[in-house]
DSSP file (Angstrom, degrees, kcal/mol; ACC not computed):
  #  RESIDUE AA STRUCTURE BP1 BP2  ACC     N-H-->O    O-->H-N    N-H-->O    O-->H-N    TCO  KAPPA ALPHA  PHI   PSI    X-CA   Y-CA   Z-CA
    1    1 A M              0   0    0      0, 0.0     2,-0.3     0, 0.0     9,-0.0   0.000 360.0 360.0 360.0 150.2  -23.1    6.3  -27.9
    2    2 A D    >   -     0   0    0      0, 0.0     3,-1.7     0, 0.0     0, 0.0  -0.878 360.0 -71.6-150.7-169.0  -26.5    7.1  -29.0
    3    3 A H  T 3  S+     0   0    0     -2,-0.3     0, 0.0     1,-0.3     0, 0.0   0.675 121.1  66.5 -66.4 -11.6  -28.5    8.1  -32.3
    4    4 A T  T 3  S+     0   0    0      2,-0.0    -1,-0.3     0, 0.0     2,-0.0   0.754  77.6 104.9 -82.8 -18.0  -26.8   11.7  -32.3
    5    5 A F    <   -     0   0    0     -3,-1.7     2,-0.1     4,-0.1     0, 0.0  -0.374  64.6-142.7 -69.4 138.7  -23.3   10.2  -32.9
    6    6 A T     >  -     0   0    0      1,-0.1     4,-2.5    -2,-0.0     5,-0.1  -0.426  28.8-102.2 -87.4 169.0  -22.0   10.6  -36.4
    7    7 A A  H  > S+     0   0    0      1,-0.2     4,-2.1     2,-0.2     5,-0.1   0.812 125.2  50.2 -66.7 -29.2  -20.0    8.1  -38.3
    8    8 A I  H  > S+     0   0    0      2,-0.2     4,-2.7     1,-0.2    -1,-0.2   0.887 108.6  51.7 -72.9 -39.4  -16.9   10.0  -37.6
    9    9 A D  H  > S+     0   0    0      2,-0.2     4,-2.2     1,-0.2    -2,-0.2   0.886 110.8  49.1 -63.8 -39.5  -17.8   10.3  -33.9
   10   10 A M  H  X S+     0   0    0     -4,-2.5     4,-3.2     2,-0.2     5,-0.2   0.951 109.1  51.6 -57.7 -50.7  -18.2    6.5  -33.8
   11   11 A R  H  X S+     0   0    0     -4,-2.1     4,-2.8     1,-0.2     5,-0.2   0.933 111.3  47.4 -53.7 -51.8  -15.0    5.9  -35.5
   12   12 A K  H  X S+     0   0    0     -4,-2.7     4,-1.7     1,-0.2    -1,-0.2   0.901 109.5  52.1 -58.0 -41.0  -13.2    8.1  -33.0
   13   13 A Q  H  X S+     0   0    0     -4,-2.2     4,-2.0     2,-0.2     3,-0.4   0.951 112.9  47.8 -56.0 -52.0  -14.9    6.4  -30.0
   14   14 A G  H  X S+     0   0    0     -4,-3.2     4,-2.2     1,-0.2    -2,-0.2   0.899 108.5  52.8 -67.9 -34.5  -13.7    3.0  -31.4
   15   15 A Q  H  X S+     0   0    0     -4,-2.8     4,-2.1     2,-0.2    -1,-0.2   0.853 109.5  49.8 -59.8 -36.2  -10.2    4.2  -32.0
   16   16 A D  H  X S+     0   0    0     -4,-1.7     4,-2.6    -3,-0.4    -2,-0.2   0.912 111.4  48.4 -69.5 -41.3  -10.1    5.3  -28.3
   17   17 A V  H  X S+     0   0    0     -4,-2.0     4,-2.4     2,-0.2    -2,-0.2   0.895 110.9  49.7 -63.8 -42.5  -11.3    2.1  -27.1
   18   18 A E  H  X S+     0   0    0     -4,-2.2     4,-2.1     2,-0.2    -2,-0.2   0.847 111.0  50.4 -66.9 -37.8   -8.8    0.2  -29.2
   19   19 A R  H  X S+     0   0    0     -4,-2.1     4,-2.2     2,-0.2    -2,-0.2   0.905 111.3  48.5 -61.6 -49.9   -5.9    2.5  -27.9
   20   20 A R  H  X S+     0   0    0     -4,-2.6     4,-1.8     2,-0.2    -2,-0.2   0.948 112.0  50.0 -58.7 -47.5   -6.9    1.9  -24.3
   21   21 A V  H  X S+     0   0    0     -4,-2.4     4,-2.6     1,-0.2    -2,-0.2   0.912 111.2  45.1 -44.3 -55.3   -7.1   -1.8  -24.8
   22   22 A L  H  X S+     0   0    0     -4,-2.1     4,-2.0     1,-0.2    -1,-0.2   0.856 111.7  54.9 -69.1 -34.1   -3.8   -2.2  -26.5
   23   23 A A  H  X S+     0   0    0     -4,-2.2     4,-1.4     1,-0.2    -1,-0.2   0.846 109.8  46.6 -62.2 -35.5   -2.3    0.0  -23.8
   24   24 A Q  H  X S+     0   0    0     -4,-1.8     4,-2.2     2,-0.2    -2,-0.2   0.843 110.7  51.0 -72.7 -41.8   -3.6   -2.2  -21.2
   25   25 A A  H  X S+     0   0    0     -4,-2.6     4,-2.6     2,-0.2    -2,-0.2   0.913 110.4  50.1 -55.3 -47.7   -2.5   -5.5  -22.9
   26   26 A V  H  X S+     0   0    0     -4,-2.0     4,-2.2     2,-0.2    -2,-0.2   0.882 110.6  49.7 -66.5 -42.3    1.0   -4.2  -23.3
   27   27 A K  H  X S+     0   0    0     -4,-1.4     4,-1.8    -5,-0.2    -1,-0.2   0.961 111.6  47.7 -62.7 -49.0    1.2   -3.1  -19.6
   28   28 A W  H  <>S+     0   0    0     -4,-2.2     5,-2.2     1,-0.2     6,-0.4   0.939 112.8  50.4 -62.7 -39.7    0.0   -6.5  -18.4
   29   29 A H  H ><5S+     0   0    0     -4,-2.6     3,-1.5     1,-0.2    -1,-0.2   0.915 109.4  49.9 -61.9 -39.1    2.6   -8.3  -20.8
   30   30 A A  H 3<5S+     0   0    0     -4,-2.2    -1,-0.2     1,-0.3    -2,-0.2   0.794 109.7  51.2 -72.2 -26.3    5.4   -6.2  -19.5
   31   31 A E  T 3<5S-     0   0    0     -4,-1.8    -1,-0.3    -5,-0.2    -2,-0.2   0.266 114.3-119.0 -93.4  13.7    4.3   -7.1  -15.9
   32   32 A H  T < 5S+     0   0    0     -3,-1.5    -3,-0.2    -5,-0.1    -2,-0.1   0.737  74.4 131.7  56.3  31.1    4.4  -10.7  -16.8
   33   33 A R      < +     0   0    0     -5,-2.2    11,-3.0    -6,-0.2     2,-0.5   0.313  47.7  81.5 -94.3  -0.5    0.7  -11.2  -16.1
   34   34 A V  E     +A   43   0A   0     -6,-0.4     2,-0.3     9,-0.2     9,-0.2  -0.955  54.9 174.2-112.7 127.0   -0.2  -12.9  -19.3
   35   35 A L  E     -A   42   0A   0      7,-3.0     7,-3.0    -2,-0.5     2,-0.5  -0.958  26.8-131.8-131.9 146.0    0.4  -16.7  -19.7
   36   36 A M  E     -A   41   0A   0     -2,-0.3     2,-0.3     5,-0.2     5,-0.2  -0.843  18.7-176.1 -94.8 133.1   -0.5  -19.1  -22.4
   37   37 A N  E >   -A   40   0A   0      3,-3.6     3,-1.3    -2,-0.5     2,-0.6  -0.680  62.4 -62.6-134.0  82.9   -2.0  -22.3  -21.2
   38   38 A G  T 3  S-     0   0    0     -2,-0.3    -1,-0.1     1,-0.3     0, 0.0  -0.671 119.1 -17.6  80.4-126.9   -2.5  -24.6  -24.3
   39   39 A D  T 3  S+     0   0    0     -2,-0.6     2,-0.3    -3,-0.1    -1,-0.3   0.402 125.3  86.6 -88.3   1.4   -4.9  -22.7  -26.6
   40   40 A R  E <   -A   37   0A   0     -3,-1.3    -3,-3.6     2,-0.0     2,-0.5  -0.759  68.6-136.4-112.3 155.2   -6.1  -20.4  -23.8
   41   41 A T  E     -A   36   0A   0     -2,-0.3     2,-0.5    -5,-0.2    -5,-0.2  -0.947  17.2-158.1-113.4 112.4   -4.7  -17.0  -22.6
   42   42 A V  E     -A   35   0A   0     -7,-3.0    -7,-3.0    -2,-0.5     2,-0.5  -0.858   6.6-170.4 -97.3 132.1   -4.6  -16.5  -18.9
   43   43 A I  E     -A   34   0A   0     -2,-0.5     2,-0.6    -9,-0.2    -9,-0.2  -0.959   9.5-154.2-119.0 127.6   -4.4  -13.0  -17.4
   44   44 A F              0   0    0    -11,-3.0   -11,-0.0    -2,-0.5    -2,-0.0  -0.907 360.0 360.0-104.2 128.7   -3.7  -12.6  -13.7
   45   45 A R              0   0    0     -2,-0.6    -1,-0.1     0, 0.0   -12,-0.0   0.485 360.0 360.0-100.2 360.0   -5.1   -9.4  -12.3
């Protein structure tokens, strides 16, 4: 991102990032790579 991005461009970029992060989290959860350890979340890569 730089100063040439409009508010709409920034929103689209943010939505894309959120989509990719959620997809990765769901994948890791389905692969049983996410564990809770007390108040902490442990993710095995």
